[in-house]
PyMOL CGO cylinders between C-alpha atoms (Angstrom):
from pymol import cmd
from pymol.cgo import CYLINDER

trace = [
    CYLINDER, 78.59, 110.41, 55.80, 75.63, 109.03, 54.01, 0.3, 1, 1, 1, 1, 1, 1,
    CYLINDER, 75.63, 109.03, 54.01, 75.95, 107.12, 50.61, 0.3, 1, 1, 1, 1, 1, 1,
    CYLINDER, 75.95, 107.12, 50.61, 73.76, 108.95, 47.64, 0.3, 1, 1, 1, 1, 1, 1,
    CYLINDER, 73.76, 108.95, 47.64, 70.99, 107.91, 46.50, 0.3, 1, 1, 1, 1, 1, 1,
    CYLINDER, 70.99, 107.91, 46.50, 70.03, 106.76, 43.16, 0.3, 1, 1, 1, 1, 1, 1,
    CYLINDER, 70.03, 106.76, 43.16, 66.86, 107.99, 41.47, 0.3, 1, 1, 1, 1, 1, 1,
    CYLINDER, 66.86, 107.99, 41.47, 65.35, 106.54, 38.11, 0.3, 1, 1, 1, 1, 1, 1,
    CYLINDER, 65.35, 106.54, 38.11, 62.60, 108.54, 36.13, 0.3, 1, 1, 1, 1, 1, 1,
    CYLINDER, 62.60, 108.54, 36.13, 60.90, 106.34, 33.56, 0.3, 1, 1, 1, 1, 1, 1,
    CYLINDER, 60.90, 106.34, 33.56, 59.19, 107.03, 30.45, 0.3, 1, 1, 1, 1, 1, 1,
    CYLINDER, 59.19, 107.03, 30.45, 60.66, 110.24, 29.74, 0.3, 1, 1, 1, 1, 1, 1,
    CYLINDER, 60.66, 110.24, 29.74, 58.95, 111.49, 26.43, 0.3, 1, 1, 1, 1, 1, 1,
    CYLINDER, 58.95, 111.49, 26.43, 61.78, 112.14, 23.61, 0.3, 1, 1, 1, 1, 1, 1,
    CYLINDER, 61.78, 112.14, 23.61, 61.35, 115.95, 23.20, 0.3, 1, 1, 1, 1, 1, 1,
    CYLINDER, 61.35, 115.95, 23.20, 61.66, 116.30, 26.50, 0.3, 1, 1, 1, 1, 1, 1,
    CYLINDER, 61.66, 116.30, 26.50, 64.91, 114.15, 26.61, 0.3, 1, 1, 1, 1, 1, 1,
    CYLINDER, 64.91, 114.15, 26.61, 66.38, 116.00, 23.65, 0.3, 1, 1, 1, 1, 1, 1,
    CYLINDER, 66.38, 116.00, 23.65, 65.79, 119.87, 25.69, 0.3, 1, 1, 1, 1, 1, 1,
    CYLINDER, 65.79, 119.87, 25.69, 67.48, 118.09, 28.66, 0.3, 1, 1, 1, 1, 1, 1,
    CYLINDER, 67.48, 118.09, 28.66, 70.53, 117.20, 26.90, 0.3, 1, 1, 1, 1, 1, 1,
    CYLINDER, 70.53, 117.20, 26.90, 70.44, 120.49, 25.00, 0.3, 1, 1, 1, 1, 1, 1,
    CYLINDER, 70.44, 120.49, 25.00, 70.56, 122.27, 28.43, 0.3, 1, 1, 1, 1, 1, 1,
    CYLINDER, 70.56, 122.27, 28.43, 73.21, 120.13, 29.63, 0.3, 1, 1, 1, 1, 1, 1,
    CYLINDER, 73.21, 120.13, 29.63, 75.51, 120.63, 26.45, 0.3, 1, 1, 1, 1, 1, 1,
    CYLINDER, 75.51, 120.63, 26.45, 74.66, 124.25, 26.90, 0.3, 1, 1, 1, 1, 1, 1,
    CYLINDER, 74.66, 124.25, 26.90, 76.07, 124.63, 30.39, 0.3, 1, 1, 1, 1, 1, 1,
    CYLINDER, 76.07, 124.63, 30.39, 78.86, 122.31, 30.05, 0.3, 1, 1, 1, 1, 1, 1,
    CYLINDER, 78.86, 122.31, 30.05, 77.66, 119.62, 31.84, 0.3, 1, 1, 1, 1, 1, 1,
    CYLINDER, 77.66, 119.62, 31.84, 76.44, 115.61, 31.60, 0.3, 1, 1, 1, 1, 1, 1,
    CYLINDER, 76.44, 115.61, 31.60, 72.96, 115.13, 32.09, 0.3, 1, 1, 1, 1, 1, 1,
    CYLINDER, 72.96, 115.13, 32.09, 73.45, 114.09, 35.46, 0.3, 1, 1, 1, 1, 1, 1,
    CYLINDER, 73.45, 114.09, 35.46, 74.91, 116.69, 36.47, 0.3, 1, 1, 1, 1, 1, 1,
    CYLINDER, 74.91, 116.69, 36.47, 72.42, 119.30, 34.84, 0.3, 1, 1, 1, 1, 1, 1,
    CYLINDER, 72.42, 119.30, 34.84, 69.29, 117.11, 36.58, 0.3, 1, 1, 1, 1, 1, 1,
    CYLINDER, 69.29, 117.11, 36.58, 71.20, 117.55, 39.69, 0.3, 1, 1, 1, 1, 1, 1,
    CYLINDER, 71.20, 117.55, 39.69, 71.67, 121.27, 39.28, 0.3, 1, 1, 1, 1, 1, 1,
    CYLINDER, 71.67, 121.27, 39.28, 67.93, 121.74, 38.06, 0.3, 1, 1, 1, 1, 1, 1,
    CYLINDER, 67.93, 121.74, 38.06, 66.67, 119.77, 41.46, 0.3, 1, 1, 1, 1, 1, 1,
    CYLINDER, 66.67, 119.77, 41.46, 68.85, 121.82, 43.71, 0.3, 1, 1, 1, 1, 1, 1,
    CYLINDER, 68.85, 121.82, 43.71, 67.76, 124.97, 42.39, 0.3, 1, 1, 1, 1, 1, 1,
    CYLINDER, 67.76, 124.97, 42.39, 64.28, 124.28, 42.51, 0.3, 1, 1, 1, 1, 1, 1,
    CYLINDER, 64.28, 124.28, 42.51, 64.17, 122.41, 45.47, 0.3, 1, 1, 1, 1, 1, 1,
    CYLINDER, 64.17, 122.41, 45.47, 66.43, 124.53, 46.85, 0.3, 1, 1, 1, 1, 1, 1,
    CYLINDER, 66.43, 124.53, 46.85, 67.07, 124.96, 50.66, 0.3, 1, 1, 1, 1, 1, 1,
    CYLINDER, 67.07, 124.96, 50.66, 65.23, 126.27, 53.49, 0.3, 1, 1, 1, 1, 1, 1,
    CYLINDER, 65.23, 126.27, 53.49, 63.23, 129.39, 52.83, 0.3, 1, 1, 1, 1, 1, 1,
    CYLINDER, 63.23, 129.39, 52.83, 64.76, 132.55, 54.13, 0.3, 1, 1, 1, 1, 1, 1,
    CYLINDER, 64.76, 132.55, 54.13, 63.31, 134.25, 57.28, 0.3, 1, 1, 1, 1, 1, 1,
    CYLINDER, 63.31, 134.25, 57.28, 62.26, 137.49, 57.09, 0.3, 1, 1, 1, 1, 1, 1,
    CYLINDER, 62.26, 137.49, 57.09, 65.17, 139.19, 58.78, 0.3, 1, 1, 1, 1, 1, 1,
    CYLINDER, 65.17, 139.19, 58.78, 67.27, 137.10, 56.44, 0.3, 1, 1, 1, 1, 1, 1,
    CYLINDER, 67.27, 137.10, 56.44, 65.51, 138.20, 53.47, 0.3, 1, 1, 1, 1, 1, 1,
    CYLINDER, 65.51, 138.20, 53.47, 65.73, 141.81, 54.88, 0.3, 1, 1, 1, 1, 1, 1,
    CYLINDER, 65.73, 141.81, 54.88, 69.61, 141.97, 55.24, 0.3, 1, 1, 1, 1, 1, 1,
    CYLINDER, 69.61, 141.97, 55.24, 70.19, 140.22, 51.83, 0.3, 1, 1, 1, 1, 1, 1,
    CYLINDER, 70.19, 140.22, 51.83, 68.05, 143.01, 49.89, 0.3, 1, 1, 1, 1, 1, 1,
    CYLINDER, 68.05, 143.01, 49.89, 70.30, 145.85, 52.00, 0.3, 1, 1, 1, 1, 1, 1,
    CYLINDER, 70.30, 145.85, 52.00, 73.27, 144.26, 51.17, 0.3, 1, 1, 1, 1, 1, 1,
    CYLINDER, 73.27, 144.26, 51.17, 72.18, 144.25, 47.82, 0.3, 1, 1, 1, 1, 1, 1,
    CYLINDER, 72.18, 144.25, 47.82, 71.78, 147.97, 48.10, 0.3, 1, 1, 1, 1, 1, 1,
    CYLINDER, 71.78, 147.97, 48.10, 67.82, 147.53, 46.80, 0.3, 1, 1, 1, 1, 1, 1,
    CYLINDER, 67.82, 147.53, 46.80, 65.55, 150.32, 47.93, 0.3, 1, 1, 1, 1, 1, 1,
    CYLINDER, 65.55, 150.32, 47.93, 62.44, 149.22, 50.02, 0.3, 1, 1, 1, 1, 1, 1,
    CYLINDER, 62.44, 149.22, 50.02, 59.81, 151.26, 51.41, 0.3, 1, 1, 1, 1, 1, 1,
    CYLINDER, 59.81, 151.26, 51.41, 59.55, 151.23, 55.18, 0.3, 1, 1, 1, 1, 1, 1,
    CYLINDER, 59.55, 151.23, 55.18, 56.20, 152.47, 55.47, 0.3, 1, 1, 1, 1, 1, 1,
    CYLINDER, 56.20, 152.47, 55.47, 53.38, 151.51, 53.28, 0.3, 1, 1, 1, 1, 1, 1,
    CYLINDER, 53.38, 151.51, 53.28, 50.56, 153.82, 54.44, 0.3, 1, 1, 1, 1, 1, 1,
    CYLINDER, 50.56, 153.82, 54.44, 52.33, 156.79, 52.49, 0.3, 1, 1, 1, 1, 1, 1,
    CYLINDER, 52.33, 156.79, 52.49, 52.05, 154.37, 49.76, 0.3, 1, 1, 1, 1, 1, 1,
    CYLINDER, 52.05, 154.37, 49.76, 48.47, 153.73, 50.11, 0.3, 1, 1, 1, 1, 1, 1,
    CYLINDER, 48.47, 153.73, 50.11, 47.46, 157.18, 50.55, 0.3, 1, 1, 1, 1, 1, 1,
    CYLINDER, 47.46, 157.18, 50.55, 49.54, 158.50, 47.36, 0.3, 1, 1, 1, 1, 1, 1,
    CYLINDER, 49.54, 158.50, 47.36, 47.75, 155.29, 45.28, 0.3, 1, 1, 1, 1, 1, 1,
    CYLINDER, 47.75, 155.29, 45.28, 44.62, 156.62, 46.48, 0.3, 1, 1, 1, 1, 1, 1,
    CYLINDER, 44.62, 156.62, 46.48, 44.94, 160.54, 46.11, 0.3, 1, 1, 1, 1, 1, 1,
    CYLINDER, 44.94, 160.54, 46.11, 46.08, 159.49, 42.92, 0.3, 1, 1, 1, 1, 1, 1,
    CYLINDER, 46.08, 159.49, 42.92, 42.66, 158.66, 41.53, 0.3, 1, 1, 1, 1, 1, 1,
]
cmd.load_cgo(trace, "trace")
């Protein structure tokens, strides 16, 4: 197992630091915990493949349009 690294951010504007602290408090986290959660969310993991994305959409029960040709025709004919 690797040792966690340390990251330092300098020259943070006071207003930004205040907003980060407010966000951390709102989410019941320490400032460090909030920053780690934000980094994890925005950096995320590897993007999903098209197959994984399709499977995820189907599991959510979202409607998909299998044939875009019909949609293009409908749009064109509606003009």
